[in-house]
N, C-alpha and C positions, 0 to 999 in steps of 0.2 A: 656313385658308390654301388659296389657289387653286393648282391644279395645271395645268400646261401640257398641252394636247392633243397627243400625238405626231404627229397627222395634219396639223397646222398647219405652215406653212412660214415661214421668216424671210427668205428671199432675195429676196422680192418687196415692192415698195414698198407701204406702207399695208396690209400683210397683217394679218388679224385672228387672234390666237391664241385659242382657246377653252379655258376652265377645265374640265378633266375632272371636277372635284368639283361645281361650281355651275352649268356651262355658260354663265357669264357671258363677255361679250367682253374680250379683252385686246388693245388696239390697240397694235401695234408702230409708234411714230411716229418712229422713228430710222432711216430707211433709209439706204443708202450713197449720198452725193450724187453728182450728174453733175459731170463736170470743166467748169470754167469756160473751159478753152483746150484742147479736144481736138484741135485742129489742130496743137498742138506736139508731139504724140506721134511718135515715130520720126523726129524732126529734130533738127538742132543749132541751130535758130533761137532766138534770145532772145526773151522776152516783152517787149511794149511796156509802158509805165508803167501803163496802165489794167489790162492784163491781169496785171501784177505784184500790183496791189492785189487784183484778184479771187481770184488764187491764195493770197495771204496769208490773206484773210478765210476762204477754203474750208479751209485747213489749220487755222486757229484754231477754226472750227466743228467740224471733224471731231475735233480733240483733245478738244473739249468733250464731243462725243458718245462718244468712246472712253472717257473717265473715267467717263461714266454707265453704259456697257456693262460696264466692269471691276466696277463696283458691282453691277450686276445679276447678272453671272457669279458673284460672291462670294455673293450672296443665293441663287442657284439651287443652288450647290454646297452651301451650308449646308442647303438644303432637301433635296438628294440625300442628304446624310450622315444627316439625320434619317429619311428614307425607308429607307436601308440598315440603320439600327439597328432601325427597326421591323421590317423584313423578317427580320433575324436573330432577334428576340425571337419573331416568329411562327413561324419554322422550328423554333426550340427548343421552343416550345409544341407544334408538331406532333409532333416527335420523341418528347417525353415522354409525350404522350397516346397516340401509336402504340404505344409500348412497353406501354401498359396493356392493348392487344389482342393482344399476342403470344402464341403457341401455349404456350410454357412456363408462363405464368400459368394456364393451364387444365390442366396436367398434374396428374393425381392425386398426392396426397402420397406414395403408396407408391412410384410410378415416380421421383418426385424424390428420394426417399430412396435408391432403388437407383442413381441416377446419382451422388449424392454419395459412396456407398460405393465405386463404381468409380473415382472420382477420388482417392481417398486413396492414400497412399504405398505403393509396392511393397516387397516383401521386400528387406532389406538397407538401407533408407532409414528415418531416424528418424521416428517418428510425430509428433514435435514440430517437424519442418521447417515453417517457416510458409508455404512455397510449396505444400505438399502436405497440410497437416493440415486437420481440420474448422474450425479457426479461420478459415481462408481463405473458405470458402463463407459463414461467418457474417458476413463483412463486406460482402456484395454488397447486402443489404437486410434489413429487420427481419423480413420474412416467412421469408426463407431462414434467417436466424439462429434463429428460433423453431423451424423444423423440425430444424436441426442440433442444437440444444440438447435437443430432446426424442427424439432418435434415439439409443438406447443403443448400437447397433451401430457407430456412428461412433466411439465412444469405448472400446469394449471390446476393441478390438484395439491392443496397445501394443508397439511396437518400440523398444528402446533400444539406441542405437549410441554410438560414441565422439563423434558429433556431437550436441551439445546434450544430454547425459545429465542431465536436470534431475529431481530428486525432487520439486520443486513441480509440474512439469508432470505427472509421474506421478500425484501425488495429484489434480490437476485432472481427468485423464482418468478415473481411478477414480470420483471423486465424480459425474462426469456419466454414467458407465456405469450407475449405480444398482446394481441387483441382477443384471445380465446377467452370464452366464458370461464369463470373460476369456480371451483369446489372448495370450500373453506370448512375446515373442521378445527374447532377449538376444544381441546380436551385437556382440562387441568383440574381434575378432581382430587380429593383427598388432602387439599391444603388451603388454608385461608390466605396464605401469603402469595398475592398475585403480582407482586412487583416485578419479577423477571418476565412475565408473559405480557406485560402492559405495552412495552415497545413494539413488540410484534404484532399486537392487536391494533395499535395505532397505524402501523404501517399498512396493514390489510384494509382497514376501514377506509383509507383514502381511495380504494378502488371498489367499494361496496356496489357501485352501480354495474359492476360485471359480475356479481356473485349470482350464480346459477343454482348452486346447491349449498345449503348452509346447515351445519350440524354443530350444536352447542352442548358443551358439558362443562360448564364453567361455574365457579362459586358466585354468590351474590356480589361480593365486593368487585367483581370484574365487570359487571353490568354497565357501570358508568362509562366504560370505555366504547361501548356500543351505542350510545345515545345519538351520535352524529349519523347513524344510518337511517334515522327517520325520514320517510318520504324519498329515500335514495336506493330502492331496491327494484328497479324496473325490470331486471332479468331473472328475478328469483322465481324458481319453478319447484324446488324441493326444500322442505324445512324439517329438520329433526332436532328436538330439544329434550335432553335428559336432565330431569330436575333432581339435583343433589338433595339428600335427605334434610340437610341442615338449612335448606333455602326453598321458600315457595315462590320467590320472586321471579322464577323462570317458567311459571305455569303459563299455559296457553289460554287460560280464561281471558276473554276479551277485555273484561274490566281492568285486570291487572296488566295484561301485556300491552294493551293500546296505550297505557300510561307512559310506556318507555319506548315502544317501537311502533311504527306505522307499517304493517306487513301488508303487501299486495295479495291478500288471501285469494283472490280470484285468479291470480296467475299460478298458484301452486298446482302442480300435478302429482306430487308425492308428499306425503305427510307421515312423520312418526311422532307420537305424542304420549307423554305420561300424563295421566289424567288423575284427578282426585275422586271423582264421582260421576255418576251418570249425567247429572245436570251439566257439568262442565264439559263432558264429552259431547252432548248434543249442541251445546252453545258453539263449540269449535267446529263441529261438522257443518253447521249452518253457514260457516264462513267460507268454506272451500267446496264449492259445487263442482269444480272442473278437475277433481282428483283422478289419476290413473291407479294410483297405489296408496293405500292407507293402513297404518299400523297404530292401534291405540292400546294402551297397556297400563296396568297399575302394578308396580313391583311389591307393594305392601301385602300382607296377608289378607286384608280385607279392605274394601274401599270405603270411603267416608259416605255417610248418609246423604242422599240426594234431596234437594228442594224440589218438589214436583214443579215442572215447568207449565204455565198456563198456555193452553191452546197451542201445544207444540205440533207444528205441521209435519206431514210425512215428507221427509227429505229424499228427494231423487238425485241420483248421481249417474248421469247418462254416460260418462266415460270411465267409470271405476271398474277395473278388471281384477284388482287384488284387494282383499279385505282381510285383515288379521285383528282379532280380539284376544288379548292375552291376560293370564293371571286371573285376578279377583273380580274382573268385570263380568257381570251376568250378560251373556250374549243375547238371551231373549229380550232383555230390556232395551238394548240397542236395536236389535233387528225389527222389532215392531214398529220402529220410527223410520225405516229405511226402505227405499225402493232401489234395487240394483239390477237394471235391465240388461246389462251386458256382462255381469260378473263372470269371471273365468276361473278364479281360484279363491278359495275361502279357507282360512286357517283359524281355528278356535281352540283355545286352551283355557277353560275355566277351571280354576283350582281354588276351591274354597272349602277347606275341610271343617270349617265351624258350622256350615250349613249342610250337613250330611242329608237333610230331609228334602233338599231342592229336588224338584222334578227333573227327569232326564230331559233336559232342554232340547237334546238333539233328536228327540222323537216326538216333540210337542210342538205346538204353535208357539211363535210364528216361523220357527226354523223350517217345519215341514212345508209350510206354505211357500217359502222362499224356494226350497228344492223343487216343489211340484211346478212352480211358475217359471223357473229358470230354464231356458233353453241353450244357454251358452256356458253353463257351469261345467267344467271339465275336471277340475282339481279340488279335492276336499281333504283337509287335514283336520283331525280332531286329536287333542292330546288330553291327558289326565283322566283316562278311563281307569276305573278302580275295581269295581266288584263284578262278580261273575254274572249278575243279573243285568249288567251293562249290555252284554252281547245281545239280548232280546231287543233291547231298545236300538242298538246299532242295526239290527236287521231290519226294523221298522223304517229307520233313517234311510238306509240304502235303497229300500223299495221305491223310495220317493226320488232317487236320482239315478235312473238307468243310463244316463248319458256320460256319467263319469269316465274318464280315462286314466286317471291317477288317483290313488287312494292311500292316504297315510293314517294309520291308527295307532296310537301309543298310549301305553298305560301300564298298570300292574295289578297284581291281585287275581289273575286267572280269569280275566274277562273273555280271553279267546277260548271258545268252546269247540268241541267237535261239531255240534250242530251248526255253529256260524260257518265253519269251514266247509261243511257239506253243502251249505246253500250257496257258498262261493265256487263250489266244484261244478264243472259243466257236465250234465248228465242228461239222458234222453228223456227221463221220466219227470223232471221238474224244470221250472223256469229259473235259470241261474241269475243270482244278483249281479248288478253291474256288468252286463254282458260285454260292454266295449272296453273293459279294463285292460290297460297296457303296462301300468306301473303300479306296483303295490309295495308299501313298506309297512310293517307291523312290529310292535314291541309290546312284550308282556313278561312277566316273571317266568313263565314256562308256556310252551306252545305244543300241542299234540303233534308228534312228528309224522306219523303216518297219515293222518288226515290233512296236515298241511302239504306233504309231498303229493298226495293225490290230487289236491287242489291245483298245484303248480303244474303237474303233469297234464291235467285235463285241459288246460288253457294254453298248452304249448303249441299246438297246431289246431288251427280252424279256419274256416272261410271268413274273411274280412278281418276284424281285429283279433289280436292275440297277444298273450302276455309276453312283454319284452324285457321288463327289469323287475327283479324281486330283492328286497333287502328285509331280512328278518333279525331281530335282535331279541335276546332272552338271557336270563341269568341262569336257569336250570337247563342243561343240556344232556342230562343223563339219558333221557329217553331217546335222544337222537343218536347216541353213541352205542346203544345195545344192538341195533340191527345195522350192520354196515351197508346192507344193500339200499337203504333209504339215501344215505349220502351219496353212494355210487350212481343211483338214478338221477339225482340232482346234479351231480357232475355231468352226467350225460346231457342234460339240458343245457348246462353252461357250454359244453363243447359244441353243441348245435346252434349256439348264438346267442342264447338268453343271458342277459347280465344278472347273475344271481350271487347273493352272499347270505351265509347262515352264521350270524356273529354271536358269540358268547361274550356277554359284557360281565365285568367283575362284580361280585356281591358287595364288596367294600371299596373304599377309595385306596386302601393300602394293598389291595389284591392285585395280582398280575393283570396286565392290560388285556383288552379284548383281542380276539383273534377269529378268523373266518374258519368254520369247521370244514369248508370244502377245500381248504388249502392244506389240510392235515391228512397225510396218508397214514394209515394205521396198519 
């Protein structure tokens, strides 16, 4: 079929259209005719008989030409529709074949597997959720499906919740995990009706000899389904138990827990435990000497009264690198019973508003002895700092930990003072606190802007260690917004490679969300 050359014109008499396919001439032989009575334009003069005949003949011929042009237009529109469909087909061809050249097709299989694993469901979300499970990536293409099916790590982590607690899906996951060690999370809080979850638990219990990590957050009525795991946990290394408020049966106390399960405590390398009191805490810690990571916490406002232990020995943890004590557990009562020779990271958040007369544990013994004797401690996190006087005790604490590389201090009430920031600022006339500091995160109701900026800049460039990452959170940011130069100087630090953020956190839960002041250009 011939195609019209777009350079040809159709408003000139006897113009010739050139076919863009074959270059053949297409003579346009239907020009718009000249008027047989041009002198009648713009007048009210009537035509004479001869002119009337000429006008009628011209109208008849023009109508005939118009019909032919309508037929031509219909033909051209049909040609255009065909061309449009061809263009769509060619465009789809280009898109499909361009996809064959995309970078993701050239990714090594190992990186693709890592991406798949990172896309899986988070804690608290069912592994069987079709929007986050490995089944989703397997639907993209046959190549991805093959990778997903052959990757045991995608199927070896199983979280069962009240949402889709399917024993069929649990068996499917285990069959595709092959012989890989299993991570099992049972999260079924908020309901005493455990009927729907029981079949899934029964399916998982059959493979308890492969459980490497076990996390439990289930009601008391579901405990009976786990009785058969007694003496059958040879691979267990990490155990986390969250005790629902309505039940004490999941306590890690050896007297209660051993009655239901035989846990190979000496195998555990990670432990997260909700405890009732200090006595229970020390009893548990005596059972797990080979921990690498340990978190103990009490979610209630105060812990229960402890029964003093007779002749409690000093507990040594030769492998423990991370230790966290949270909420209403007094850290000094725990630490005086522990030796942590290779501790690397310590996180303590003592929050007990009813005992405001408590000593500042972080500047007293035994915590100071731990700091001064440790040659491996590199990260320290202290939460729940409240009053302005806390800054004095923080200074005393930090003087005992000169080898820290990462420091996280969080609280409210104006505990961050200019004096504290001055001591953290590198100057020639004073010994700076924590000279090896590389990462710092602080949170307070308000933070002195100029003093904080000076501290950051002073640690930007130096021989040896230097500040690489800063994260600051506060409610009151007015002081920071008055002088634009302060934020501009910190933006310069960011441009030079420092990872830095100055975040304004909302005063109330219904206030607008937090935002980074350095991202706002005024």
